[in-house]
N, C-alpha and C positions, 0 to 999 in steps of 0.2 A: 521553652525556648524555642523549639523547633516546630511548634505547632503550626504557625503561620506560613510553613512551606509543604503543609499536608495535600494541598491541591496540585503541585506538580507530578503526582503519582498517578498515571491515567491508566486506563483499561490496557492500553497497547505498549505503552512506553512511559518515560520519565520526560517531562517537557516544561519550560517556562520562558521568562522574559531574562536575558542576560542583563547582569546588574541588579536586578531586583529579586527575581524568583532563583536565578543560579548564579552563583558567586564561587569562585574557586574554594572559599571554605565549605560551602554548600555541597559542592560538587565531589571534594574530596571525603566528606562523610558518607555521601551517597556511594562512592566507591567502597569503603569500609562496610556498607551495609549489605551491599552486593556480594563482598567477599564473605561476610557472615553467613549469609543465606546458601550462597553456592561457591564455595572454594574451589579454584581451578586454575588452569592456564589460560589466560584471556588474550586473544588478538584485539587490539585496541586501536581503532582507526577514525577518521572523521571526515566531514566534508569540509567544505573551502570557506565556511562563513569567517567573519573576523572574531569571533569569541571560541572557535573550535579549538584551535590550539591550546589556549590558556586552560580551557575548561578540560580539554583532553589530559593535560598533564596533571591537574588536580586530581582528576577521576583515578589516573595511574598510581598517584602518591596515596590515595585512599584504599586502592586494590591490594597493593604491595604491602601497606603497613598493616592490613588485617590479614595476610597471609597467603593471598594469590599471587601467581606470577605473570607477568605482562609481556607479550610480543607486540612491540609498537610498530604497526604497519603504515603508519603515515597518513597524509592527506589524500585520500581514494574515494572512488565511487562506492557506494554502499556493497555492490555486488562482489568486490574484491574482500570485504569483510565477511560476507556470507559464504564465499568460496572457502575462507579459512576456517569456518565452522563446520559447514557442510562436507567438505572434501579434505581438509588437513586436520581436522580432529581437534581444534581449539575451541574454548567458549569464545563469545563474542560481545563486547561492549563497544558500539559505534556512536559517537558523538554526533548528533545532527537534529534539526527540527525539520527535515524532509522538505515540504512544500510551504512551511510557513515564511512569514516575512523576515528580512536580515536579523532584527534585534531579538529573534525567539533561539533557542537551543535546547539540547536533550540528549538523551540517550536510548538506544535500543539494544535488547540484550539477548542472549541465546546461550542455552548451555551447549555442550559438545555436540557435535553431530547435527547442528541445525533444529535443535528443539526449542523453539522460541520461547521466551519467558513472558507471560502476559497474565492478566487478571489476577488471579490469587498469589502468583510470583510476585507480581509488581506490589501488591498489596501487603505481602509478609516482607518485603524490603521496606517498605514505607513503616511498617510497625517497628523494625529494627532502628531504622532512621530516627525514629521519634523516641525510642528507649533508650537501651544501653548497647553500644558496639563494643566488641573484644578486639582490642588492638594487640598485636604481636608485639613481644620483646625483641630485640637484635637479632637473636637466634632464629626467630619463626618468620621474619618477614621474607616475602616473595623476591625473585630475582626480575631483572629488567634487561630487554635486549631489543634491538630494531632489527628488522627484517624486512627487505623488499620483496614481497609476492607478486607483484605486479607482473613481472616477465611469465612466472607460472600460470597466472593467472589467464593472461592472453594466450598462451599454449594451449591452455584447457578450452578456451573459447573457440579457437580456430580447429580444434578437435570436434567439435560438436556439428559444424556445418561445412557447406562447401562453397568454393569461390563461384563468382557469378559476374555478370556486366550489368546489374541495374543502374538506373539513375535515383540517386536517393537524396532528398534535402534533410539535413539534420539541425534540430534547433535544441539545443543542450541548455537553454536558459541560464547562461552564464554560471552552469552548476559544474559539480564534480565529474559529469559523465563526459564533459569536453576534453578530459585527461586522457581519454582511452578511444572513444566511439569513431570520430572521423577517420583517425589513421589507421584503425582496426578494418574498418569497411574498405577504405583503399588498399589495404593489405590483400583483402579478399577479392580483389579486382574489380569493385563497384566505382561509378562515378559519383564522388560525393560533393554536394554542395552546401554550405554551412551557414546558419543563422544564430545569432547570440552564441557562438562557441568560443568565445574568449572568457577565461575565468574572471569574475568579478563578483566579489562577496555582496555587493549592494544589489546584486540581480536588476540590473537597470533596463536590459531588454523587454522583459514582459512579467518580471517577478518570476519567483521560484516555483510557482504552481502552473502547471500548463492547463488549459480549458479551452473547450470550442470558441470562446468568446477572445482569448487574448493570443492566439496563434495564427493571426492574419497575415503577418509577416511570412510565416512558414508556409501558408495557403498560396500567397501571391509567388513565392518563390518556386514552388512545385509547378505552377501554372508557367511562370516565365522560363524554367529551365527543362520544360517539358519531362519533368521527371516521372518515375513510375509511382512513387508514392513520398511522403513526408512522415516524420516522426519528431515529437518534441518529449523531452524529459523532463522531470522535476530536479529539485536542488541536489538531490543526493543520489539520483539514477535508479531508484526502483519503480516509479509510475513512468507510464509512457501513454501517449495520445498519437494515433496514426491518422494520416490523411489518405483519400484515394488519389488517383492521377490527375482529378481536377481541383484539387487542394481541398475537398470537402471533409471535415472531421467525421471520423467513425466513432462510432459509440464503442463501448468496450465489448458489447454482444457483436456487434458487425465485424471487429478484428479478430473475435474469437471465431467466428464463422469461416473468415479467410484461413486461419491456422488449421481448423478442423479439415476444410476442403482440400487444403495443399499438402498436408502432412499426414494426419491420422486421426480417422474417427474412432470413438469409444466413448465410454462413460466419462462423464466432466464432474467438476464442482464449480459451484455458483453461488454468490451469496443470495440472500432472499430478494434484494432489491433488483436483480437483473432481470432485462427485458424478457418478455415470453418470446421473443423471435428466437432466442437462443434454444428454448424448451422444443419449441416447434419444429426447428432444423434437427436437433439431436434424435427427438423421436421419430422422424423421417428413416433414420437408417437404423432404428431399434436400440439407441442408446437411452442411457438413463441420466438425470441431472440431479446430483445431491446438493441440497440447499444448506448454506452454513450462514450465520448471522452476518451482519456488515461489519468490515473490519478486516484488513489484509490478512491478520495473523491466523484467524480461524480457516481462511481457505488454505494458507499454507500448510497448517498443522493436519487438515483433513487429506490433502494431498498427500502428505508424507505416510498416512495411514492405510491408503488403499489404492486399488488398481486401476488409476485414472489417467488419461491422456492429455487432461488439460484442466487448469484451474483458472477462474474468471471472477474477479472483483470488480464491481462496477464504477469503482475510481479510477481504473486503469492498471490494476496489479495483476500479473499472470503469472501462473507456474507452468513452464514448458519443459521439453525434452525430458518428460516423465520425472520431473523433479530434480533435474541435474544441478541446479543452485538456487532453490526455492525461487523468491518472486524477483529476480534479479532482472532489472528492465533492459540491460544490455542482453542478456540470453534470450529474452522476450523478443528483441529485435532481430537478432539472428534467426530466430524460429520464424518470425513473421516474414523476412527477407526470402528464407529459404520455401516457405510456402507460396509466395509470390512467384519464384522461379518453377516451381513445379506446377503452378496453375497455368502460366504462359498467357494469360489474357488480363486486361485491365481489372481492378479491383472493382470498379463500379458495375461490372457486369456479373459479379459474384454475391455481393452482399444485398440483403433483403432491405426494405424499407423499414425503419423503426416505426411502431405505432406512436398515436398520440400520448404525450405523457406529460405531468405536471408534479412539481414538488412545493409543499407548503410546510411553513413552520408555524406551530402554535404554541406561544409563550405560555409556560405553566411552572409552577412552583416545583422546586427539585422534590419536596416532601409529597407532592401529589402525583407526578406525572407517572409513576410506577404504578401506584394504585389504581388510576384511571384506565391505563392499558389492561391492566389485570382484568379489573371488572368488565371492561369492553370485551376483552378476549372471552369470558364465561358467557355475556349474553351474546356475541356472534356465533358461538358455537351452538348455542340452542336454536338461534335462528336460521342458520345457514348449514349446520353440522360439519361439513369438512372444511377446517381452516387450518392454516400452520402457524404455530407459535414458536418457531426456530429463533426469531428475534422478533419481540413485539408480537403483533398480529397480523397474518396476511390472509384475505379472502379473495378467492379465484373463481371467475364467472366466465362464461364462454367467450365473452367480448373483451374481457380485459381483467384487471386485477387492482386491490388496493393493499398498501402496506401501513402501518400505524405503529410506529415505535418511539418509546422514549429515548431522548439523547442522553448518551454515556457521559457527557462533557458540559453539557450547557443546559439552563432551566427551559426547556421546551420539549413539545412531541413533533417528531417528523412524520410528515404523511407523503406519500410517493403513489401516484395513481397511473395507471396505463391502460389505454383502450384503443379499439380499431376507429374511433371516431372521436373528434372533439365534443360533441355532444355529450357522448357516454362518460368521457372523461369529467365534464362539468356536473353531470347528474350524480356520478359517485361522490366527487367532493361535496356537494351540498349535503347529500344524504347523510355521508358519515361524518360530517362538521356537527351535524345535529346530534348524532350519537355520541360523538366526544362530549359534546356540551351536557346532555344528559348525564353521562358518567361522570363528570365533574361535579355536577350537582349533588348526585348521589353520595361520592366520596365526600364532599364538604359537609353534607348532612349527618355523617356517620360518626 
């Protein structure tokens, strides 16, 4: 009966289209499965999508009916939910589809203390959802209460940083970060200009996903208002993109270098897709880069396990202030702002140029993609010796690198190439597309 919903359980969260994949009935059952897997006291919040409130209430009913208790923290940026689990000791269930279009929604989960549920945790919840759920009787159900923790969260944010007088343009993408960010920065003394900072579940300004291609209004405003920098958030507020004082979007690695330059240098965590400019910069001062698979949860978990000053995910997630609040985009903004104040000169004078880069998708059957990459990894290790298999296979050269990894969510293989010249990028693409074709033919012939 419920097998048609198996696909909504992903490697990092639970996600689907409202009314088709996610209905109140399905969400209540998900809540029951979560409670059966990890019974706890959950802080439950959500973003500002049209479907979030009804799905949140359904999730709460399932959690409580299967024995967990719920503290409803309302419609808030995801940083508030992160604060509830990292700093207040609750487990977390946050209803959001992050950067996806308005018709999508889902759930992000954490145990107490900010221990994210992902991979095997999500798949175990899926198995319970597909099988038998144990519902509690009247004496065993959990309690429900509401709590406004936003004032406590804002006090926490202000305790992390210092006041200043920067000129900042903020683009909230009509999402949840608009509830806090503009006023917070003004309270800290900054001059703030806003773009898309009115809450709107349709995300009409530029969509809920910030990208270098769709933040042109932000870039123009940075120039118009002679701002020190601009920042854009995704729908729930955990991802950020920054611009320099000329409105030019910064890569995640360039923004990370600003943070390292302005606040603290040390060992960092970065995913396997991050640019080599980051490794070059960190190596210059004697630090090291620990590489993790693509996906913000891996970076967050590694940051919690070691002595690192910064975590960087190529999609725009960061862990700052030595993991003060996981990958909270609002905390990231404060860290970046403080770095700019400390540096005391334009961003453009600090960041290095990003090498030439290209991303390619190769469509491939789900049943073949993992086998192809595994075979390719073995062949490349024989040919080149030193390869990285943290996530797919990455081969590094003096002039650049190539990463080949099977998608966790789509029937395709993703290729990322970076080199110091466009010619070298094109050369690596041609060479390794041929190797993928060879591996595909070998797998088909088995």
